[in-house]
C-alpha positions, -999 to 999 in steps of 0.1 A, spaced: 614 -731 594 601 -736 559 616 -719 528 585 -698 526 595 -682 559 632 -680 553 632 -663 519 651 -673 487 685 -679 503 703 -652 483 737 -646 498 751 -617 476 733 -584 472 727 -581 435 740 -545 432 774 -557 445 775 -583 416 773 -555 390 796 -532 410 822 -559 413 823 -567 376 822 -530 366 853 -525 389 870 -555 373 862 -539 339 876 -506 351 908 -523 363 912 -540 329 905 -507 312 934 -491 332 958 -518 321 945 -524 286 924 -495 274 898 -503 248 876 -473 240 842 -477 223 834 -448 200 843 -413 191 807 -404 184 792 -372 198 759 -390 206 774 -414 231 772 -391 261 735 -385 254 729 -423 251 749 -429 282 729 -405 303 697 -417 288 705 -453 298 716 -443 333 684 -421 338 662 -449 324 678 -474 348 674 -451 378 637 -444 370 630 -481 366 647 -489 399 629 -461 417 595 -471 402 601 -508 412 612 -498 447 580 -478 452 560 -509 443 578 -528 470 572 -500 495 535 -498 486 530 -536 488 548 -536 522 571 -564 512 609 -568 512 629 -555 483 660 -574 496 661 -608 478 673 -626 509 642 -616 529 608 -635 526 582 -620 504 548 -612 518 532 -603 485 538 -610 448 539 -577 429 524 -581 394 512 -545 386 529 -515 372 564 -521 359 561 -556 371 534 -563 345 562 -558 319 592 -573 336 596 -598 364 630 -583 372 629 -546 365 655 -537 392 680 -561 376 672 -546 342 680 -512 358 714 -525 370 721 -535 334 711 -502 320 731 -482 345 762 -503 339 759 -500 302 754 -462 305 785 -460 328 806 -480 303 795 -457 275 800 -426 295 835 -437 305 841 -449 269 851 -483 283 846 -515 263 855 -535 295 829 -518 317 803 -522 290 811 -559 286 811 -564 324 773 -566 320 776 -601 305 794 -619 334 775 -599 360 741 -609 345 752 -646 341 762 -646 378 730 -628 388 710 -654 370 729 -683 387 733 -669 422 701 -648 426 673 -652 399 672 -690 400 669 -690 438 643 -662 437 622 -680 411 623 -713 430 613 -695 462 585 -676 446 571 -709 430 571 -724 465 557 -693 482 530 -683 457 524 -715 437 501 -713 407 497 -676 410 535 -672 404 536 -698 377 508 -680 358 526 -647 363 558 -663 351 540 -675 319 526 -641 311 554 -617 320 590 -619 306 620 -620 329 634 -588 313 615 -566 288 
């Protein structure tokens, strides 16, 4: 069975990466509290980040559904999605994870949860994105390479 048929070989569901590091941040916060701000605007910003993240994730998920291809990064892709939100970001769902985690950190006034985005994103890149990009290059060839050239990974 070729890699095209197997999928990218991702072993860890990406949401679990962010959840794990956010929980580590929460644990550190309970032992060594480090609040962020005392500003009244923080809850509004926190909710705005969470809402933006959820809207981005839902929009991206609808594109997968319409294209009748797998959203799970361990499954093979039947189509390359390049329209809608995917014309601005190659990884909008991962961007949504970042926004929701940042919003949760702000809402809980936790420096550690907010900072958990950094190791989570580094692990996501290493364990997921690199594999996905290699797989998509193999699966879709020049079409993916052109898409990769014209659309940023994030925003």
